[in-house]
C-alpha positions in Angstrom: 68.1 104.0 66.6 71.7 103.6 65.7 72.8 103.2 69.3 70.2 100.4 69.8 71.6 98.5 66.8 75.1 99.0 68.2 74.1 97.6 71.6 72.3 94.6 70.0 75.4 93.7 67.9 77.7 94.2 70.9 75.5 91.9 72.9 75.7 89.3 70.2 79.4 89.6 69.9 79.9 89.2 73.7 77.7 86.1 73.7 79.8 84.5 71.1 83.1 85.5 72.8 81.7 84.1 76.1 80.8 80.8 74.5 84.2 80.5 72.9 85.8 81.2 76.2 83.7 78.6 77.9 84.5 76.0 75.3 88.2 76.8 75.6 88.1 76.3 79.4 86.3 73.0 78.9 88.9 71.9 76.4 91.8 72.9 78.6 90.3 71.2 81.7 88.9 68.0 80.2 90.0 67.3 76.7 93.6 68.5 76.8 95.6 65.8 78.7 96.2 67.5 82.0 95.9 64.4 84.2 99.5 64.4 85.3 99.4 68.1 86.2 96.2 67.7 88.1 97.6 64.6 90.0 100.7 66.6 90.9 98.6 69.5 92.1 96.4 67.2 94.1 99.5 66.0 96.0 100.8 69.4 96.9 99.1 69.7 100.3 100.5 66.3 101.3 104.0 67.1 100.2 104.1 70.1 102.6 103.0 67.8 105.5 105.8 65.3 104.7 108.4 68.1 104.6 107.4 69.4 108.0 107.4 66.0 109.6 110.8 65.0 108.2 112.5 68.1 109.5 110.9 68.1 112.9 
């Protein structure tokens, strides 16, 4: 019986940790002002193309 209680509590703890992690990811991606970083990252594929064409 004690092992069942342990697994039930571990399951509850993992659910809470997973939810906190999910909320943290949402905060990082949407609430925390990352627009400049995302815009820079979005331009990376095009920056490589410009470098290749300017040298060739």
